[in-house]
C-alpha positions, -999 to +999 in steps of 0.1 A: +745-076-120+741-056-088+756-021-086+777-016-055+769+014-032+802+030-043+794+027-080+759+040-074+773+071-058+796+074-088+767+070-112+746+097-095+777+120-094+782+116-132+745+122-139+744+153-118+777+166-134+768+159-170+730+161-172+727+197-185+697+218-177+668+207-155+663+170-149+626+171-158+609+141-172+598+149-208+566+129-204+551+140-170+572+171-162+583+159-128+618+156-113+616+123-094+641+097-108+652+063-096+685+046-106+681+009-109+702-012-085+712-036-113+729-034-146+706-046-173+711-059-208+695-048-240+698-076-266+695-076-303+659-083-314+652-114-335+614-117-337+612-131-301+639-157-305+671-156-284+703-151-304+734-166-287+758-146-308+737-114-309+748-080-296+744-072-259+743-036-246+749-034-208+729-005-194+721+014-162+684+022-161+671+055-149+633+056-144+608+084-137+591+074-104+559+091-115+551+079-151+578+052-157+596+070-185+630+052-188+665+063-198+693+038-206+729+048-200+756+025-214+774+009-184+807+008-202+806+044-212+797+053-176+828+034-164+808+009-144+820-020-164+858-019-171+875-029-203+884-064-191+847-070-182+837-056-217+860-081-234+847-110-213+811-100-223+821-098-259+838-132-258+808-148-239+783-135-265+806-138-295+805-101-305+832-076-311+840-054-281+834-022-301+797-033-305+793-029-268+801+008-271+767+016-286+750+041-263+714+053-261+721+085-240+756+098-239+764+117-207+800+125-216 
């Protein structure tokens, strides 16, 4: 799902506001990040098989432009996907909406 220019500005604002300390990559030590233009999905792992009813975690991906180190921010927690979208995703993938609240890096 493509992120609109308005939402991209919002995401960058949230990151700048809530990312405490220097925004230095822990791998290469640089401060050169890219915010993906698309919302991605992290799915439940099942030994390489696709699970229709498995958990889905919508994420905004932030990548170091130097070494490729990647951060995943939960798109629902960021406010990029609204509750109605969250419920539609949950229904589509047959999971409970609260499962979609799992986050990898919490900026709030």
